[in-house]
N, C-alpha and C positions, 0 to 999 in steps of 0.2 A: 862453582856451585852456590856459594853463599850469595853471590850477586844475583843469581837467578831467583833464589828464595826471597831476597830483599825486594826484587822487582815484583814478584808475585804478591808480597805483602802490601806493596805500594798500590798495586791495582785493586786489591781488596779494600784498602783505605779509601781510594777514590770512589768506590761504590757504596761507601758508608757501611762496610761490613767488617771492619777490623775489630777483632776481639782483644780486649786487654783486661788484666786483673785490676781490681779496685777494692778498696776497703771501705765499708760503710762509714760515714762520718759518725763520730761519737754522739750519743744521745739522739740520733735521728730516729724517726718513726719507721718501723719495719713494715713495709708494704711489698716486700719482694721475696722473702724466704719462703720455703715450704714447711716451716715449723708451725703448722696450722694450730696446734693446741698448746704451743709454748713449752713442749717437753724438752727441747734442746737447751733451754735455759732454766730448767726446773731444778731447784736445790733438793726438792723432795725426791725426784727421780735420781739425782746424783747419789744421794744418801742410800736409797734403796738398791741401786746398782752395786755400790761398794759393799753393802751388806750381803747381797746375793753372791758377789765374787768371793768374799771371805768365806762364806759357807761352802761354796763349791771347792775352793782350795783345800779346806779342812776335810771335806768329804772324800776327795780323790787323792789326797797326799799319801805318800808312803815314805819309808825311812831313807831310802837311797835315791838320789836323782837319776841314777842309771836305770832304775827299775820303775820310775814314775809312770803311772798309767795315763796321766793327763798333763801335758805341758801347760803351765799356767802363765807364761809371759807371751810367747808366740805359739802358733798352732803346729809349727814344725814341718808342715807338708800339706799336700792336697788331701781331700777327703778319701781318696783311694789309696793314699800312702799312710802317713802317720797323723794326718790332720783330723781324722775321725775319732770320736770319743763318746763316752756314755752321755755326757751332758747335751751335746747337740742332738743325739738320737732321742733323748727324752724331751728336748725342746720341740723337735718335730712332731712327736706324739701329742704334746700339749697344744701346739698350733692346730693340729687336726681337730682336736676337741673344740677349741675356741672358734674356729672358722667352719666347723661342721663339714669336714672333708675326709675322704677315705685315706689319703696319704699325703705326705709333705716332703719337700726337699729344699733345704736351705742353700741359697746362693750368696755370693759376696756382694752383689748389688742387683738392683732391678734391671740395669742395662745388661749385666752378665746373664741374668735369667732369660730375658727376651732374646738376646743374641744366641744363647745356647738352645733355647726351645725352638725358635723359628729357623735356626740354621741347621737343625738336625731332624725336625719333625717329618718333613716330606722326604721320602726315600726313593722316589722315582719321578719321572717327568709327568706321570699321570696324576700326581697329587697336586692339588691347587689350594692356595690360601687366598681368600677374598678378605681384604682389610679395609677398614674405614679410612677415608682419605686424610683424617686428622690424627691417626695413631702416631705414637712416639717414634722417634728416629731409631731407637733400639730394635723395634720390630722390623723396620725397613732394612736395617743393616743385617739382621738375622736372615731375612729373606734373600738378600744378595748372596749369602753363602749356601742357600738351599739348593737341593737337586730338583725340587719341584718348581712349579710356576706360580705366579701371583698376579693379582689384579685388584685395583681399588674400587670402592663404591663411594658415592657421594655421602658426605658426612650425615650420619643419622637418618639416611633416606631409605625407607623400607622398599620402595619401588625400585630404586637403583640396586639395592642388595639382591632382590629377586632376579633382576635382569642379569646381574653378574653371575649369580649362582647357576642360572639356566644356561648361560653361555659357557661357564666353566665346566658344567656337566657334559655338554655336547663336545667341547674341545678335549676334555679328558678321555672320553670314549673314543674319539677319533685317533688320539695318540696311542691308546691301548691297542686298537685294531692294527694300526700301522706298525707297531712294534711287536705285535703278536704275543703280548704278555697276557697271562690269564687273569691277573688281579685287576679289579675295578679300582680306579683312583679314588682317593677320599678327598672330601672338601672340608676345609677348616675356615671359620670366620674369626677374624681378630678385631676386637674393639677395646675401648677403654670405658670404664663405668662413668667417670667424670673426666672431661678433657681439660688438659692443663693450660691451653691458650685462651679459652673463653669461658670455662666453667660449665659448658653444656653437659647434660646428663643423657646417657644412652637410654633409648626405650628398650630396656633389657628384656622384658617379657615378650614384647612383640618380635624382637630380633630372634629370640629363642624359638618362637613360633615359626618364623620363616625358615630357620635352620631345620626344624623338624620336617617342614614341607619338602625340602630338597635333600634330606639325609646328610646334612652338614653338622659339624661339631663346632662349638663355640669356645674361644679362649677370651677371657675377660681380664684386662689389666686393671687392677683395683688400686693402683698407686695413690690416686688422689681422693679415693673414697675411704681408704683404710683410716679408721679413727673418727672420721667425721660423719659417717653414715652407719646406722644400726644402733640398737639399744646399748651395746657395749663397744661399738665401733668396728663391728665385724665386716663392714663393707656392704655394697649395694646388693650383691647376690643374696646374702643371708637376710638382709633387711626386707627384701621382697619375697622371701621364702622359696627361692629357686635353686637352692644348693643341690637338690636331688633331681633336677630336670634332666631327662635322658639325653638331651642335646648339649648339655654343658660338659665340656671336656676338661677345662683347667681354669684356674685363677692364679694371678700373680699379685702378691701383696708385698709392698716394699716397707722397709723399716726406717728409711731415711727422711721421711716427711713428717706426718703427724706424730709418729712415734719418737722422733728425735734421736734415732740411733743410726745404724748402718746395716745394709744387707737386704735380702729379700727371701721370700719363700714361694715356691710353686706348689699349688694344691691340685691334686687330681688322682686318677686311678693309680694303684701301686705299680701296674705294668708301665705306665708312662714315666713314673719316677725312676724305675729300674732302667728303662730305655735311655733316659737322659743321663743317668749315672754312667752309662757306657758311651754315649755319643755327644753329649753337650760339652764342647771343647772348653768353654770358660770354666766349667766345673771340674773337668778331668785334669786340666793343666794349671790351675791356679791354687796357690796356697790358701788354705781354708781360713775362715774367720777365727781369731783367737778367743780364748775363754772369756776375757773381759768384755769383748763385743757381744758375745752370746748372752752373758749375764745382764748386760744393758738391755738387750731385746726382751728378755724374760721380765725384767723389772718394769720396762715400759708397758708391756701388755698387762701386767698386774695393776699398774696405775690407771691404765686406760679402762679396765673393767670397772673401776670405782668411780672415775671422774668423767667418763665419756658424755653422759647426758647433760651434766652441768655445763661443760665446755661447749657442747654443741648448741645449747640454748643461747649462750653468749655470742657464738658465731652468727646465729640467726638474727639476733638483735642488731649486730654490726652490719649484717648484710642489708637489713631493712633500712638502716640509717644511710648506708652508702647509696642505695637505690633512690631514696628520697632526695638526698643532696645532689645526686647525678641529674635527676629530672629538673630540679629547680635551677641548677647551674646552667645546664644546657639550654633551657628556655631563655634564661637571662642573656646568655652569650649570643644566642640566635637572634634575639631582638637587636643587639648591637651590630650584627653582621650586615644589616642593611646599609651600613656606612663603610663596609670593608669588603675586600675580596679574599680575606683570609678565613677559611672555614674553621669554626671552633672545634675543639676536641669533642668527639662523639662517644657517649658511653654505650658499651655492649653489656647489658645486664644479665646476670644469671641468678639462680636461687642457691648457689653454692658459694664457697669461700673464694673462688677465683672469679675476678671481674676483669673487664678490659675497657680502656679508653682509646678509641681509634684516633691516631695522629698520622695521617698518610705521609709516606716518604721516609726512607731510612735515615737520612741526615736530619730530617725534621724531628723524628721521634727521639733520636739520640740527643738532640739539642734540648728537647723538653725535659728529658730525664736529667741531663746535666744542670739545667736551671732549677729543678726541684731539689737537688741535693743540698745546696747551701741554704735552702729554705727549711731544711730539717726533715725531708721526706726521701726515703730510700725506695724508689720505684724504678724498675728496670725496663728498658726498651726491648721490644720484640720486633725484629726486622724481617723483611723478605730475604731469602726464600723460606725461612722458617714458617712464616705465614704468607698467604698469597699477596702478591704485589698490590698495593693500594689499600691493604688492611693492616698495615703496620700499626703497632699499638703499644701503649703502656700497659703492662700486665700488673694488675693490682691484686695482691693477695691479702685477704683478711685473716687475722689471727685472734686467738682467745686472749692474747696479751695486748691487743690494740684497744683503744678507747674511742668512744663516739666523738669526743673533741678532736682526736687525731683525724678521723674521717672527715669531719667538717673542715678542719684545717687543710687537708689535702686538696679538697675541691676549691677552697679559697686560693691556694697556691697555684693550682692549674689555671684558674681564672686570671691571676696576675701574670702568669707566663704568656697566656694567650693575648692579654692586653698589651704586653711588651712586644709581642710578635706583630700584632695589628698596628701599633703605632710605628714600628720600624718599617712596615710595608707601606704605610701612608706617607712617611717621610721619603721613602725611596721613589714612590710614584710622583710626588711633588717635585723632587729633584730632577727626575726624567722629563717632566713637563717643562720645568724651568730651562733645562739645557736645550730642549727642542725649540722653545720659544726664542731663546737667545740666538740660536742659529738662524732663525727666520729674520 
């Protein structure tokens, strides 16, 4: 068996897809983490979380451990057993107020939340989920567990969405008639507000309009907009005033990115939360988040309420600097390309904290990331099939703790790596020419 596993890993390595753990070099510039606002390294947040934890312990403590109402080290069980407590229930109510939602249900992670939601939401084959082609793997994995059917539409393409919804409605009706069931299948559309691979933003209002046309309900994953969009970081739905739209079914907000914590919350109608409490397997069968994790989430949201706008403005300045440097660098490298067959790294710019530099080819993009590390820049490669073949990229994430000098330094380092690649290609071409001439 181990030989079979070893061979499979070797084949993956040959395709340039082998995953390995690595530790960022000390003092390197962080352009890879999801710590958008710097909360994961905030001493202020650490202090506030410890204070919140101490208050919660005092509030819920009783004289005897055998009668303690709230375990304060571990949670001791799933939410349906002994892992539920007054604190998490109050936190869910607080999150409803913050995000302007009717009900909330805390999960251990964003992946667990999407897996549980999309794995249980469709209860018959007539139910269909139409999802953006760029949605996160957690949505796709959930749909694999679903009893319904699913189909993708082209990324952020309203025409494609309409076509898929029209086809899904016809297909659902056909299956209903053939199975002689009385219930009409429901349609659900799944999108992200900000997409993690290129920073593109969903045309949220327009998508909700299309959903309304076809009687579909929308689920929005706000993992990458939480904290960085909205006056207090509430996310794109609230920022655009769409939290009460009749076609909006649910939102997912994760705590492990801009908030610097861990976990996630699903926001939606009370009946949906009750349904997931019964059918979402990651929630039903997983040990719940412990008290100190919940206190960190509460403290992070409190800090976000005060600091969101200031940190968002800094991110916007860094984004503008990145875009300016990207254009200048690409133009300079393109001018040099006339003397080389090596294409320069090509920027894919967005107005968000997530940017991309296209470096086609799995092995090539990994090589670029490895060359940037000793230069002091932690940038991670994104390979196919995570992104379509030919669009492999360096995913560049901007943070409130980055500086404009680091942005300029990154583009200088990318230029140096390309120059090294270009010179190596030129030498190789000359050597081939020499060998060919020698044979003659």
